[in-house]
C-alpha positions as CSV (number, residue, x, y, z in Angstrom):
1,M,149.1,158.9,191.5
2,T,146.7,156.9,189.4
3,A,146.5,157.9,185.8
4,V,143.1,158.9,184.4
5,R,142.0,156.8,181.5
6,L,140.2,158.8,178.9
7,A,137.5,157.3,176.8
8,T,138.3,156.7,173.2
9,N,136.0,157.7,170.4
10,P,134.2,154.5,169.4
11,F,133.4,155.6,165.8
12,R,135.8,155.4,162.8
13,Y,135.7,156.8,159.3
14,G,138.3,157.0,156.6
15,D,140.0,153.6,157.2
16,L,138.6,150.2,157.2
17,A,135.8,149.7,159.8
18,L,137.1,146.8,161.8
19,D,135.9,144.8,164.7
20,D,133.3,146.7,166.8
21,T,133.3,149.6,164.4
22,F,131.8,147.4,161.6
23,T,128.0,147.0,162.0
24,N,124.7,145.9,160.5
25,R,125.9,143.8,157.6
26,E,125.0,140.4,159.1
27,A,123.1,139.2,156.1
28,E,125.8,140.2,153.6
29,I,128.5,138.7,155.8
30,A,126.6,135.4,156.0
31,E,126.0,135.3,152.3
32,L,129.6,136.1,151.3
33,E,131.0,133.6,153.8
34,T,128.8,130.9,152.2
35,D,130.0,132.0,148.7
36,I,133.6,131.7,149.6
37,R,133.0,128.4,151.3
38,N,131.4,127.1,148.1
39,G,134.1,128.4,145.8
40,Q,131.6,131.0,144.3
41,N,133.0,133.9,142.3
42,V,131.6,137.2,143.5
43,V,131.7,140.8,142.4
44,V,130.6,143.3,145.1
45,F,128.9,146.4,143.7
46,A,128.4,149.5,145.8
47,P,129.0,153.2,145.7
48,R,132.2,154.6,147.3
49,R,132.3,154.6,151.1
50,Y,129.7,151.9,151.5
51,G,132.1,149.5,153.2
52,K,132.9,147.1,150.5
53,S,136.5,146.6,151.7
54,S,135.5,146.5,155.3
55,L,132.9,143.7,154.6
56,V,135.3,141.6,152.6
57,W,138.0,142.1,155.3
58,R,135.6,140.9,157.9
59,V,134.6,137.8,155.9
60,A,138.2,137.0,154.9
61,Q,139.3,136.9,158.5
62,E,136.5,134.5,159.4
63,A,137.4,132.4,156.3
64,I,141.0,132.2,157.5
65,R,139.9,131.1,160.9
66,E,138.0,128.3,159.3
67,G,141.1,127.2,157.4
68,T,140.6,128.9,154.0
69,L,143.6,130.4,152.4
70,V,142.9,133.9,151.3
71,A,145.3,135.8,149.0
72,S,144.5,139.5,148.3
73,V,145.9,142.1,145.8
74,D,145.1,145.7,145.4
75,L,145.3,146.6,141.8
76,M,145.3,150.4,142.6
77,T,149.0,150.0,143.5
78,T,149.9,147.8,140.5
79,P,150.3,150.1,137.5
80,T,152.2,147.6,135.4
81,R,152.1,143.8,134.7
82,E,155.5,143.5,136.5
83,R,154.1,145.2,139.7
84,L,151.1,142.9,139.5
85,A,153.4,139.9,139.4
86,E,155.3,141.2,142.5
87,K,152.1,141.7,144.4
88,L,150.8,138.3,143.4
89,A,154.0,136.6,144.4
90,R,154.2,138.3,147.8
91,S,150.6,137.5,148.7
92,I,151.0,133.8,147.6
93,H,154.1,133.6,149.6
94,E,152.6,135.2,152.7
95,D,148.9,134.1,152.6
96,V,149.0,130.8,150.8
97,A,152.5,129.2,151.0
98,S,153.3,130.3,154.5
99,P,150.4,128.5,156.3
100,L,151.2,125.3,154.3
101,L,154.9,125.0,154.0
102,R,158.0,125.2,156.1
103,A,160.1,128.4,155.5
104,R,162.8,126.6,153.5
105,D,160.2,125.1,151.1
106,R,158.1,128.3,150.4
107,L,160.2,129.9,147.8
108,R,160.4,126.6,145.9
109,V,156.9,127.1,144.6
110,F,158.2,129.9,142.4
111,R,160.8,127.8,140.6
112,G,158.7,127.2,137.6
113,L,158.2,130.8,136.8
114,R,159.3,131.9,133.2
115,I,160.9,134.9,134.8
116,A,162.8,134.4,138.0
117,P,162.1,137.1,140.6
118,V,164.7,139.0,142.6
119,V,163.9,137.9,146.2
120,T,164.7,140.2,149.1
121,V,164.2,139.8,152.8
122,D,163.5,142.8,155.0
123,P,166.1,142.8,157.9
124,D,163.7,144.4,160.3
125,D,160.6,142.1,160.1
126,G,161.8,139.2,157.9
127,S,159.2,139.8,155.3
128,V,159.9,138.5,151.8
129,G,159.7,140.8,148.7
130,F,159.7,140.1,145.0
131,T,160.9,142.1,142.1
132,F,160.3,141.4,138.4
133,R,162.3,143.6,136.2
134,A,160.6,145.3,133.3
135,T,163.1,144.1,130.7
136,H,161.5,141.0,129.5
137,R,159.4,140.1,126.4
138,T,155.7,140.5,126.8
139,E,155.0,136.8,126.3
140,D,157.5,136.0,129.2
141,V,155.7,138.4,131.5
142,D,152.3,136.9,130.5
143,A,153.6,133.4,131.1
144,T,154.8,134.4,134.5
145,L,151.5,136.0,135.4
146,E,149.6,133.0,134.2
147,R,151.7,130.7,136.4
148,L,151.2,132.9,139.5
149,L,147.5,133.0,139.0
150,E,147.5,129.2,138.9
151,L,149.6,128.7,142.1
152,P,147.0,129.5,144.8
153,A,144.6,126.8,143.4
154,E,147.3,124.2,143.0
155,L,148.8,124.8,146.5
156,G,145.4,124.6,148.1
157,A,144.4,121.5,146.2
158,D,147.6,119.7,147.2
159,R,146.8,120.2,150.9
160,G,143.0,119.9,150.6
161,R,142.4,123.6,151.6
162,R,139.8,126.0,150.2
163,V,141.2,129.1,148.5
164,A,139.9,132.6,147.9
165,I,141.6,135.3,146.0
166,V,140.4,139.0,146.6
167,F,141.1,141.7,144.0
168,D,140.5,145.2,145.2
169,E,140.1,148.0,142.7
170,F,139.7,145.4,140.1
171,Q,138.6,147.9,137.4
172,E,142.3,149.0,137.2
173,V,143.0,145.7,135.4
174,V,142.0,147.3,132.2
175,D,144.5,150.2,132.6
176,I,147.4,147.8,133.6
177,D,146.9,145.9,130.2
178,P,143.7,145.7,128.1
179,H,144.6,142.2,127.3
180,L,145.0,141.1,131.0
181,P,141.3,140.4,131.7
182,R,141.3,137.7,129.0
183,L,144.4,136.1,130.4
184,M,143.0,136.2,134.0
185,R,139.6,134.8,132.9
186,S,141.3,131.9,131.0
187,V,143.0,130.8,134.2
188,F,140.1,131.4,136.5
189,Q,137.5,129.5,134.5
190,A,139.6,126.4,135.2
191,Q,139.5,126.9,139.0
192,P,135.9,126.0,140.0
193,D,136.8,125.4,143.6
194,V,138.5,128.8,144.1
195,A,136.4,131.8,145.2
196,H,137.4,135.0,143.3
197,V,136.1,138.1,144.9
198,Y,136.2,141.3,142.9
199,L,135.8,144.9,144.4
200,G,136.0,148.2,142.6
201,S,135.3,151.9,143.4
202,K,134.5,152.9,139.8
203,R,131.1,151.3,139.3
204,H,130.6,152.1,135.6
205,M,133.9,150.4,134.8
206,M,133.0,147.4,137.0
207,E,129.6,147.0,135.5
208,R,131.2,147.1,131.9
209,I,133.7,144.4,132.9
210,F,131.0,142.0,134.3
211,N,127.8,142.9,132.4
212,D,129.1,143.5,128.9
213,E,128.7,140.3,126.8
214,N,131.8,141.3,124.9
215,E,134.1,141.3,128.0
216,P,135.8,138.1,129.1
217,F,134.4,138.4,132.7
218,W,130.8,138.5,131.4
219,R,128.5,136.5,133.7
220,S,131.6,135.1,135.4
221,A,130.6,136.0,138.9
222,K,127.7,136.3,141.3
223,Q,126.7,140.0,141.8
224,M,126.3,141.3,145.3
225,E,124.8,144.8,145.7
226,L,125.6,146.7,149.0
227,G,122.9,149.3,149.8
228,R,122.6,151.8,152.5
229,I,121.8,150.4,156.1
230,A,118.3,151.0,157.3
231,P,118.2,153.7,159.9
232,S,116.3,151.3,162.2
233,A,119.2,149.0,162.1
234,F,121.7,151.7,162.8
235,R,119.9,153.1,165.8
236,G,120.8,150.4,168.3
237,Y,124.5,150.6,167.1
238,V,124.7,154.4,167.6
239,E,123.1,154.2,171.1
240,Q,125.2,151.3,172.2
241,R,128.5,152.8,171.0
242,F,127.7,156.0,173.0
243,A,126.7,154.1,176.1
244,A,129.8,151.8,176.0
245,T,132.0,154.8,176.3
246,G,130.0,156.5,179.1
247,R,128.0,158.9,176.9
248,A,124.5,159.2,175.9
249,V,122.5,160.7,173.0
250,E,118.9,161.8,173.0
251,P,116.5,159.7,170.9
252,E,115.5,162.9,168.9
253,V,119.1,163.5,168.1
254,V,119.6,160.0,166.8
255,D,116.6,160.4,164.5
256,R,118.0,163.6,163.1
257,L,121.4,162.2,162.6
258,L,120.2,159.2,160.8
259,A,117.8,161.3,158.7
260,A,120.9,163.4,157.7
261,T,123.0,160.5,156.7
262,G,120.2,158.3,155.3
263,G,121.9,155.2,156.5
264,H,125.1,155.8,154.5
265,P,127.7,153.8,156.4
266,Y,130.6,156.2,156.0
267,A,128.6,159.3,156.6
268,T,126.9,157.9,159.7
269,Q,130.3,156.9,161.3
270,E,131.7,160.3,160.4
271,L,128.8,162.4,161.8
272,C,128.7,160.1,164.9
273,Y,132.5,160.7,165.4
274,F,132.1,164.4,165.6
275,L,128.9,164.2,167.7
276,W,130.7,162.0,170.2
277,E,133.5,164.6,170.5
278,E,130.9,167.3,171.3
279,T,129.2,165.2,174.0
280,L,130.1,165.3,177.6
281,P,130.0,162.2,179.8
282,A,127.2,163.4,182.1
283,V,125.0,165.2,179.5
284,P,123.2,163.4,176.6
285,A,124.0,164.8,173.1
286,S,121.6,167.5,172.2
287,P,120.3,169.0,168.8
288,E,122.7,171.9,169.3
289,Q,125.6,169.6,169.6
290,L,124.4,167.7,166.5
291,E,124.4,170.9,164.6
292,Q,127.9,171.7,165.7
293,A,129.0,168.2,164.7
294,M,127.5,168.8,161.3
295,T,129.5,172.0,161.0
296,D,132.6,170.1,161.9
297,V,131.9,167.5,159.3
298,L,131.5,170.1,156.6
299,Y,134.7,171.8,157.7
300,A,136.6,168.4,157.5
301,E,135.0,167.7,154.1
302,N,135.4,171.3,152.7
303,A,138.6,170.6,150.7
304,H,136.9,167.6,149.0
305,F,133.7,169.4,148.2
306,A,135.6,172.4,147.0
307,L,137.5,170.2,144.6
308,V,134.3,168.6,143.4
309,W,132.9,172.0,142.7
310,E,136.1,173.3,141.1
311,N,136.2,170.2,138.6
312,A,132.6,170.5,137.7
313,S,131.5,172.1,134.5
314,S,129.2,175.1,134.5
315,V,126.2,173.0,133.7
316,Q,127.2,170.4,136.3
317,R,127.3,173.1,138.9
318,L,123.9,174.3,138.0
319,V,122.5,170.8,138.2
320,L,124.2,170.1,141.6
321,A,122.8,173.4,143.0
322,A,119.3,172.6,141.7
323,L,119.4,169.1,143.2
324,A,120.6,170.4,146.5
325,R,117.5,172.7,146.7
326,E,115.1,170.2,145.2
327,P,115.8,166.5,144.4
328,G,113.6,165.3,141.6
329,R,113.0,165.0,137.8
330,A,115.8,167.3,136.7
331,L,115.1,166.6,133.0
332,A,111.4,167.8,133.2
333,A,110.7,171.1,131.5
334,D,109.0,172.7,134.6
335,Y,112.0,171.6,136.8
336,R,114.5,173.1,134.4
337,H,112.5,176.3,134.2
338,R,112.2,176.6,138.0
339,H,115.9,176.2,138.5
340,G,117.2,178.0,135.4
341,L,118.7,174.9,133.9
342,P,119.6,174.6,130.1
343,A,118.2,172.3,127.6
344,A,117.4,168.7,128.5
345,S,120.2,167.3,126.5
346,S,122.8,169.5,128.3
347,V,121.3,168.5,131.6
348,Q,121.3,164.8,130.6
349,R,125.0,165.0,129.8
350,A,125.8,166.7,133.1
351,L,123.8,164.0,135.0
352,T,125.5,161.2,133.3
353,A,128.9,162.7,134.2
354,L,128.0,163.3,137.8
355,A,126.5,159.8,138.1
356,R,129.8,158.3,136.8
357,Q,131.5,160.2,139.7
358,E,128.9,158.8,142.1
359,L,127.9,162.4,143.0
360,V,124.4,161.9,141.7
361,A,122.0,159.0,141.8
362,R,118.6,158.2,140.5
363,D,115.6,156.5,142.2
364,S,111.9,156.3,141.6
365,A,111.4,159.9,142.5
366,G,114.1,161.3,140.2
367,Y,117.6,162.4,140.7
368,L,119.3,163.3,144.0
369,I,122.8,164.0,145.3
370,S,124.3,160.9,146.6
371,E,127.7,162.2,148.0
372,P,127.3,162.4,151.8
373,F,126.8,166.0,153.1
374,L,127.4,167.6,149.7
375,T,123.8,168.9,149.8
376,E,124.3,170.6,153.1
377,W,127.6,172.0,151.9
378,L,126.0,173.5,148.8
379,K,123.2,175.0,150.8
380,R,125.4,176.7,153.2
381,A,127.6,177.9,150.4
382,G,124.6,179.7,148.9
383,T,124.8,178.1,145.5
């Protein structure tokens, strides 16, 4: 008996958008590839869920294929300087030393560290881990970090290889140690051939690090802004992904779907995911199925939106509810009167707080809710 092979949903959200699920960033990919090839430092600015990590992952894979050594460290999981040293050492060993050196020579690159790490080998996969105990003097830890930050450039230069270092959630560097940015910058400014790529999910903190003239990283990196993807660019992708899995979608439905997401990368993938699940192989997706898909999305996001609402102050709730009904100039007297908002100073404080959480954004027409699907959630909740 022949097994029936079921089609797999071609849309992904939540994790990195990899391979065929990543789309419509050709210009940004080409630009970042050139920057890395040229040893240009880059900070990628974008709201949450715009695909920063997916973009850099795609570019990093291509750079590796071209022979560039790419080390990466996620600072979200490095709460202390010792943990940062461990992550750096592991990435240097796996991503820089391993492509260059024989196994017996790889650990020798760490011999000059002020603090000698405890090295462990996983018996299941043979991966190497590093531990730096938190019992040393501050200056010894700093010297160890400084040396680790120098190693990728030195190893690459010795073998004539380009090097890139990717720091995800870079804004966390300030919480690890307020003095750490100055130490890192002092090392990096002596590495003109190394591309340092910085990502972060807290935009206001990233902007302060790179745009405040009193900060060590001021004007140290080219700034790349990721925006929403134009619906016209998304259209072909959506139709092709449906067709490739034996399903179809009516043109009107694609228009409505992209109008609902506004080209937001994560939101488009998410709504497409649920619409695909509602679609039968022989029948194109209809407006009714799109409506059900939206209901499914709001159900999936309910816990997140409920927490947003719970954590919002009373004035922030009033502002969110007003913007869900009518995006616009929320500080204007007639707008505040129409929606029962308090004084402009209170509304301004609420907008500033919501903008820092990336729940609200501002454009030429005024303020609007930027969090995908929150507007629809608020409308259906009757706020």
